[in-house]
C-alpha positions in Angstrom: -15.1 -8.3 -0.8 -15.8 -5.3 1.3 -14.3 -2.3 -0.7 -12.1 -1.8 -3.8 -10.8 1.6 -4.9 -7.8 3.3 -6.4 -5.6 5.4 -4.1 -2.3 7.2 -4.3 0.6 5.5 -2.8 3.9 7.2 -1.8 7.1 5.5 -2.7 10.1 6.6 -0.6 13.5 5.5 -1.8 16.6 6.2 0.3 19.9 4.7 1.4 19.3 1.9 3.9 20.2 2.8 7.5 18.9 2.2 11.0 16.0 4.4 12.2 14.3 5.0 8.8 10.9 3.7 10.0 11.1 6.0 13.0 12.0 9.0 10.9 9.4 8.4 8.3 6.6 7.5 10.7 7.4 10.5 12.9 7.4 13.0 10.0 4.0 11.7 8.8 2.4 11.5 12.3 3.4 15.1 13.0 1.1 16.2 10.2 -1.8 14.3 11.7 -1.7 11.7 8.9 -2.5 8.1 9.5 -1.0 5.1 7.7 -3.6 2.9 6.0 -1.0 0.5 4.7 2.8 0.2 4.7 5.4 -2.1 3.1 9.1 -1.6 3.3 12.2 -3.5 2.4 16.0 -3.0 2.2 18.1 -4.5 -0.6 21.6 -3.9 -1.7 22.0 -0.8 0.5 18.7 0.8 -0.6 15.5 1.1 1.4 12.1 1.3 -0.3 8.9 2.2 1.6 5.4 1.9 0.0 3.0 4.1 2.0 -0.8 4.5 1.7 -1.8 7.4 3.9 -5.0 9.1 5.0 -3.7 12.3 3.3 -1.0 11.5 0.7 -0.4 15.2 -0.1 0.4 16.2 3.5 2.5 13.0 4.0 4.4 13.7 0.8 5.1 17.3 1.7 6.3 16.3 5.2 8.7 13.6 3.8 10.1 15.9 1.2 10.7 18.6 3.8 12.8 16.0 5.7 14.8 15.4 2.5 13.3 12.1 1.4 12.9 11.3 -2.3 9.2 10.7 -2.7 7.1 9.7 -5.8 3.4 9.0 -6.2 1.8 6.1 -7.9 -1.7 4.7 -8.3 -2.5 1.4 -6.6 -5.6 -0.5 -5.8 -6.7 -1.1 -2.2 -9.3 -3.6 -1.2 -10.9 -4.9 1.9 -11.5 -8.6 2.3 -13.1 -10.8 4.9 -10.6 -12.4 7.2 -11.4 -16.0 6.4 -9.9 -18.8 4.4 -10.4 -18.5 0.7 -10.9 -14.7 0.5 -7.6 -14.0 -1.2 -8.0 -17.0 -3.4 -11.4 -15.7 -4.7 -9.7 -12.4 -5.6 -6.8 -14.1 -7.3 -9.0 -16.3 -9.4 -11.1 -13.3 -10.6 -7.9 -11.5 -11.6 -6.5 -14.7 -13.3 -9.7 -15.2 -15.2 -9.4 -11.7 -16.8 -5.6 -12.3 -17.4 -4.7 -9.4 -15.1 -1.0 -9.3 -14.2 0.0 -7.9 -10.9 3.2 -5.9 -10.6 3.3 -6.4 -6.8 1.0 -6.8 -3.8 1.1 -6.6 -0.1 -1.4 -6.9 2.7 -2.4 -7.4 6.3 -5.0 -9.2 8.4 -6.3 -8.4 11.8 -8.7 -10.4 13.9 -8.3 -8.6 17.1 -10.1 -5.3 16.4 -12.0 -6.0 13.2 -12.7 -8.9 10.9 -11.2 -7.5 7.8 -8.0 -7.8 5.8 -6.5 -5.2 3.5 -4.7 -6.0 0.2 -2.8 -3.3 -1.8 -1.6 -4.1 -5.3 -0.4 -2.5 -8.5 -1.6 -4.2 -11.7 -0.5 -3.6 -15.2 -4.0 -2.1 -15.6 -5.6 -1.0 -12.3 -9.0 0.0 -13.9 -9.3 -3.5 -15.5 -8.5 -5.1 -12.2 -11.1 -3.1 -10.3 -13.7 -4.0 -12.9 -12.9 -7.6 -12.6 -13.3 -7.5 -8.8 -16.6 -5.6 -8.8 
């Protein structure tokens, strides 16, 4: 494991329609804010975006100014080596401490770096971080 820490995640909920990713990413980029992680889905006419940004306050203000409903929540972000078994090791540590995850999402990249990023919300984020350290 490379890094594990708590961060603020923005949750944007809106009616599902074409162009939302463009609208959201443009509003955030105009503030000079970078995305560290993103997950989005549409279901039953609703779109939900989970955003971890380099400056969540600036991103939140920009999105609210554009009329988006935005809330903050605490999540855990951790870096892993991009190799077989990395995720399994993390999952086993959480399992051994009986830590339940509410959700998780992640990414891997082997073109620019050799790391993966996992974002999750646990029923107890502090307990999850302690289990992973």
